[in-house]
C-alpha positions in Angstrom: 0.0 0.0 0.0 1.0 3.5 -0.5 1.3 5.8 2.5 0.2 9.4 1.9 2.6 12.3 2.6 1.5 14.8 5.2 -1.4 17.3 3.7 -1.7 20.8 4.7 -3.9 19.9 7.7 -1.1 17.3 9.2 1.8 20.0 8.5 0.3 22.7 10.2 -0.7 20.5 13.4 3.0 19.2 13.3 4.2 22.8 13.2 2.0 23.9 16.2 3.0 20.6 18.1 6.7 21.6 17.5 6.1 25.2 19.0 4.0 24.1 21.8 5.3 20.7 22.8 8.8 19.7 23.9 10.1 17.6 21.1 6.9 18.3 19.0 5.1 15.5 20.8 3.2 14.2 23.8 6.3 12.3 24.9 4.9 8.8 24.0 5.6 8.3 20.2 7.2 10.6 17.7 5.3 13.6 16.6 5.3 12.8 12.7 2.0 10.6 13.4 -1.2 12.6 14.2 -4.1 10.5 14.8 -7.6 11.5 13.8 -9.9 8.8 14.5 -10.2 5.3 15.8 -12.8 2.4 14.9 -12.3 -1.4 15.9 -8.7 -2.3 15.2 -7.8 0.5 12.9 -6.8 4.1 13.4 -6.6 6.8 10.8 -4.1 9.8 10.6 -4.8 13.4 9.6 -3.4 12.8 6.3 -6.0 10.2 5.7 -3.7 6.9 6.1 -5.4 4.0 7.7 -3.4 1.6 9.8 -4.1 -1.8 11.7 -3.6 -0.7 15.1 -1.4 -2.7 17.3 -0.7 0.3 19.6 -3.9 0.3 21.1 -3.5 3.5 22.9 -0.6 1.6 24.6 -3.0 -1.3 25.6 -6.1 0.2 26.9 -8.5 -0.4 23.7 -8.3 -4.1 24.2 -12.0 -4.7 22.7 -11.0 -1.9 19.9 -11.8 1.8 19.4 -15.2 2.9 19.5 -16.9 -0.1 20.9 -20.7 0.4 20.7 -21.3 -1.0 24.3 -18.6 1.4 25.8 -20.0 4.3 23.6 -23.6 3.6 24.9 -22.4 3.3 28.5 -20.3 6.6 28.4 -23.3 8.5 26.5 -25.7 7.2 29.4 -23.5 8.5 31.8 -22.6 11.9 30.5 -25.6 13.7 31.1 -25.7 12.4 34.5 -22.5 14.0 35.5 -18.7 13.8 34.7 -17.0 13.7 37.9 -17.9 14.0 41.5 -14.9 13.4 43.9 -17.2 11.3 45.8 -18.6 7.7 45.8 -20.7 7.0 42.6 -22.6 4.0 41.3 -20.2 3.2 38.3 -17.2 3.3 40.4 -18.6 1.1 43.3 -19.8 -1.4 40.7 -16.6 -1.4 38.9 -14.6 -2.1 42.3 -17.1 -4.9 43.1 -16.3 -6.7 39.6 -12.5 -6.3 40.2 -12.9 -7.9 43.6 -14.9 -10.9 42.1 -12.2 -11.2 39.1 -8.7 -10.8 40.8 -7.6 -13.4 43.1 -5.5 -11.1 45.4 -8.3 -8.3 45.5 -10.3 -8.1 48.7 -10.6 -4.4 48.4 -9.8 -1.6 45.8 -8.6 1.9 45.9 -9.0 4.0 42.5 -6.4 6.4 41.0 -5.9 7.9 37.7 -2.9 6.2 36.3 -0.6 3.5 36.4 2.2 5.5 37.7 0.1 6.7 40.6 -1.2 3.1 41.2 2.5 1.7 41.5 3.8 4.5 43.7 0.9 4.2 46.0 1.3 0.0 45.9 5.1 0.6 47.1 4.1 3.2 49.8 1.3 0.9 51.0 3.7 -2.0 51.4 6.4 0.2 53.2 3.8 1.5 55.6 2.4 -2.2 56.1 5.7 -3.6 56.8 7.0 -0.7 58.3 10.4 -0.7 56.3 11.6 1.2 53.5 13.3 -0.5 50.8 11.4 -2.1 48.0 13.2 -4.6 45.7 12.4 -4.3 41.8 13.6 -6.3 39.0 16.0 -5.0 36.2 14.0 -4.0 33.3 10.7 -3.6 35.2 8.5 -0.7 34.4 6.5 0.6 37.1 5.6 4.1 36.0 7.4 7.3 36.0 8.0 8.0 40.0 11.6 8.3 41.3 11.4 4.9 42.5 10.0 3.2 39.5 12.8 4.9 37.2 15.4 2.7 38.7 17.1 0.2 36.4 14.3 0.2 34.0 16.5 0.7 31.1 20.1 1.1 32.1 22.4 1.3 29.1 25.2 0.3 31.4 23.6 -2.1 34.0 25.3 -2.0 37.4 26.1 -5.1 39.7 23.2 -6.3 41.5 21.7 -5.0 43.8 22.7 -1.5 42.9 20.0 0.6 41.2 20.8 3.0 38.3 18.8 6.0 37.9 17.1 6.3 34.2 16.4 10.1 34.5 18.1 13.2 35.6 16.2 14.9 38.6 15.8 11.9 40.6 17.4 12.5 44.2 20.3 10.2 45.0 18.1 9.3 48.3 15.8 7.6 46.0 18.3 5.0 45.1 19.1 4.2 48.6 15.7 2.8 49.1 15.8 0.5 46.0 17.1 -2.9 45.4 17.4 -4.5 41.9 17.5 -8.2 41.2 17.6 -10.0 37.9 14.4 -10.8 36.5 14.0 -14.7 36.2 16.8 -15.9 38.1 14.9 -17.5 41.4 18.1 -18.2 43.4 19.5 -14.5 43.0 16.0 -13.0 43.9 15.6 -15.3 47.0 19.1 -14.8 48.3 18.7 -11.1 48.0 15.3 -11.0 49.8 16.6 -13.3 52.7 19.6 -11.3 53.0 18.1 -8.1 53.2 14.7 -9.0 54.8 14.9 -6.9 57.8 15.0 -3.7 55.6 12.4 -4.7 52.8 9.0 -3.2 52.8 7.8 -5.1 49.8 8.6 -6.6 46.5 7.3 -5.5 43.1 7.6 -7.1 39.8 5.6 -7.3 36.3 4.8 -11.1 36.5 5.2 -10.8 32.6 8.0 -8.3 32.5 7.6 -6.1 29.4 7.6 -9.0 27.0 9.5 -11.5 29.0 7.2 -14.3 30.4 8.2 -15.8 33.8 10.4 -18.8 33.9 8.6 -21.8 35.4 8.7 -21.7 39.2 10.2 -18.2 39.2 6.8 -16.4 40.5 6.0 -19.5 43.0 9.5 -19.1 44.5 9.0 -15.5 45.1 5.6 -16.1 46.6 6.9 -18.6 48.8 9.8 -16.7 50.2 8.0 -13.6 50.6 5.3 -15.2 52.3 7.5 -17.1 54.7 9.2 -13.6 55.9 5.9 -11.7 55.6 7.2 -9.1 53.1 4.2 -8.0 50.8 4.5 -9.1 47.1 3.4 -6.8 44.6 2.4 -7.6 41.1 2.1 -4.8 38.6 -0.9 -5.9 36.4 -1.3 -2.3 34.8 -0.7 -4.2 31.7 -1.4 -7.9 32.1 -4.7 -7.3 34.3 -7.9 -8.4 32.3 -5.5 -9.2 29.3 -3.6 -12.5 29.8 -7.0 -13.8 31.5 -9.9 -12.2 33.0 -8.3 -12.6 36.5 -5.0 -11.3 34.9 -1.4 -12.6 35.1 -2.1 -14.2 38.9 -4.8 -16.2 37.1 -2.8 -17.0 34.0 0.3 -18.3 36.1 -1.7 -19.5 39.1 0.4 -17.3 41.7 -1.5 -14.8 43.7 0.2 -11.6 45.2 -0.8 -9.6 48.3 -1.2 -6.6 46.3 -1.8 -5.9 42.7 -1.6 -3.0 40.5 -4.4 -2.2 37.4 -4.9 0.0 34.6 -5.5 0.3 30.8 -8.2 -2.1 30.4 -10.1 -1.3 33.4 -10.7 2.1 32.2 -11.9 1.4 28.8 -9.9 4.0 27.2 -10.3 6.6 29.9 -7.9 7.6 32.6 -8.5 5.0 35.6 -6.1 2.6 37.6 -6.3 0.9 40.8 -4.4 -0.7 43.7 -6.0 -4.1 44.9 -5.1 -6.2 47.7 -5.6 -8.2 51.0 -8.1 -6.5 53.2 -5.5 -6.4 56.3 -3.1 -4.3 53.9 -5.8 -2.1 52.2 -7.4 -1.0 55.7 -4.4 1.3 55.8 -6.4 3.5 53.4 -9.2 3.6 56.2 -8.5 6.1 58.9 -11.2 4.8 61.0 -9.8 1.2 61.0 -6.0 2.0 61.7 -5.9 5.2 63.6 -4.1 8.5 62.4 -0.7 7.2 62.8 -1.0 4.3 60.4 -3.5 5.8 58.0 -2.2 6.3 54.6 -3.4 9.5 52.8 -4.6 9.0 49.3 -6.5 11.6 47.5 -7.2 12.2 43.7 -9.5 14.5 41.8 -10.8 12.2 39.3 -10.1 8.9 41.3 -13.1 6.6 40.6 -14.3 8.9 37.9 -17.8 7.8 36.7 -17.2 8.3 33.2 -13.9 6.0 33.2 -15.8 3.5 35.3 -18.7 3.2 33.2 -16.4 2.5 30.1 -14.4 0.2 32.1 -17.4 -1.8 33.3 -18.7 -2.1 29.8 -15.4 -3.1 28.5 -15.3 -5.9 31.2 -18.8 -7.0 30.1 -17.6 -7.5 26.8 -14.5 -9.6 27.9 -17.1 -11.9 29.9 -18.8 -13.1 26.9 -18.1 -16.8 26.1 -15.2 -16.9 23.6 -13.6 -13.5 24.1 -10.3 -14.4 25.3 -10.1 -17.8 23.0 -10.7 -15.1 20.1 -7.6 -13.0 21.3 -5.3 -15.9 21.9 -6.2 -17.4 18.4 -5.5 -14.2 16.6 -2.3 -13.6 18.4 -1.4 -17.2 17.7 -2.1 -16.6 14.0 0.4 -13.6 14.0 3.0 -15.5 15.8 3.2 -18.3 13.5 3.0 -16.3 10.5 6.0 -14.1 11.8 7.9 -17.0 12.9 7.5 -18.5 9.0 9.0 -15.3 7.7 11.9 -15.2 10.1 12.7 -18.7 8.9 11.9 -17.9 5.2 14.1 -14.9 5.1 17.0 -16.7 7.4 17.0 -13.5 9.8 17.8 -14.4 13.5 14.9 -13.7 15.6 12.3 -14.9 18.4 8.9 -14.1 19.3 8.8 -13.2 22.6 6.0 -12.8 24.8 2.1 -14.4 25.0 -0.2 -14.3 22.4 -2.2 -11.2 23.6 1.0 -9.2 23.9 4.3 -10.0 22.0 7.1 -8.6 19.7 9.9 -9.9 17.3 13.3 -9.6 19.1 16.2 -9.8 16.8 18.6 -12.0 18.5 20.3 -15.4 18.0 19.4 -16.4 21.5 15.8 -16.1 23.3 16.2 -13.5 26.0 15.2 -14.5 29.5 15.7 -11.2 31.3 16.7 -7.4 30.5 20.1 -8.0 29.8 19.1 -10.6 27.2 16.9 -8.0 25.3 19.8 -5.3 25.3 21.7 -7.7 23.3 19.5 -8.0 20.7 19.5 -5.9 17.5 17.5 -2.6 18.1 18.6 -1.2 14.7 16.9 -3.8 12.8 14.0 -3.7 15.0 13.6 0.1 14.3 13.8 -0.6 10.5 11.2 -3.2 10.6 9.0 -1.2 12.7 9.3 1.7 10.0 8.5 -0.7 7.2 5.5 -2.0 9.0 4.2 1.4 9.4 4.8 2.1 5.9 2.8 -1.3 5.1 -0.2 0.2 7.0 0.6 -1.6 10.3 1.0 0.9 13.6 2.7 -0.7 16.6 4.9 0.7 19.2 8.5 0.5 19.6 8.3 -3.0 21.4 5.2 -4.5 21.6 2.2 -5.9 19.4 -0.9 -5.5 21.5 -3.4 -7.6 20.2 -7.2 -6.7 20.4 -10.7 -8.5 20.3 -11.5 -6.4 17.3 -8.5 -7.4 14.9 -10.0 -9.5 12.0 -8.7 -11.9 9.6 -8.1 -9.2 7.2 -6.1 -7.2 9.8 -4.0 -10.3 10.1 -3.3 -10.8 6.5 -2.3 -7.2 6.0 0.1 -7.4 8.8 1.7 -10.5 8.0 2.1 -9.2 4.6 3.8 -6.0 5.7 6.0 -8.0 8.1 7.1 -10.4 5.5 8.2 -7.5 3.0 9.8 -5.8 6.0 12.1 -9.0 6.6 12.4 -9.2 2.8 14.1 -5.8 2.7 16.2 -6.6 5.7 17.5 -10.0 3.9 18.3 -7.8 0.8 20.4 -5.4 3.1 18.1 -2.3 2.2 18.7 0.6 4.8 
């Protein structure tokens, strides 16, 4: 297919963006793409180009853009009020649905973003445990707080457990409260947890780290040692919640943490996230239950927003329908099989890393099992392939294919054609 060049409208918008936005963008994807609309599994830019969308707003649009059930729920709620800073029916009903679905969730507290949820989850664990340090895993993403931006993507990884700050502006004191362990190394993680148990307030991880599935037994080992030592285990399920299964990664992998964070899908495309966990831990958010000295203050202007909650409830209603997850997994498996065939056909070293609802191609001779393995992959080739996919009408993030319930056989066929063409160009050595 032919991608149209920017038209006058697109050029004017990009020029305005360069003037009023740092780097000409919102900071998420490059500013040379301006989306005008989305419907189902496709988006259209302001120049009129249509793309099969695997970006999905960085994951929230799991049932597709503009789903009629979500639009109806939002349209019904809008005239009733857009925000209240108080309890409301959609928010209460969504919290109840989360408690019913998620194994670790006895209670829920809403916030507006995954960054907020993860920051509060770490604070909650520290408050409950009465200890200051948090252990996270190298390469794990937990939002944009000072503590989360430790060893997320270090260009020069340090010796464990020393953290590496990923941004200027983070105070040195933040590094003193974080310990870093290698993902998927159960022996190293357990040894570190045992050695520093008296300092640890909690352990946080993505059970499915970016694209890397947990090694067999890894999550169970973490669960066992933290339970033995009374250290809260936090699963960051902002990405995996309601994606890998209706009950999230903890259902998919069969390991239940003490606390989890949720986001993306639960807001149905609107800003909403949550902390969920055991009742005895969550009660720290209740002043009457724990008293002034132990009370953990949490306030957010839009927390539990009724529009977002209504959209989330509608989204979860669609996902509860028979066959929904089977369809997503089938779509993902078809894409993976086709991409593996292309890699083999063009003799390009690479592996599909992830799970059918969320994966990407890693151009590496070896299968990565942790952040350092991914770091050794051919990032330049990945960027070229992503560029060619976009030229073929396929939009994805820098390192993820998010698969949705809305993707069709035609979407899959176009994607596999574009991917094969991209690899053919690589095999020919084209820049």
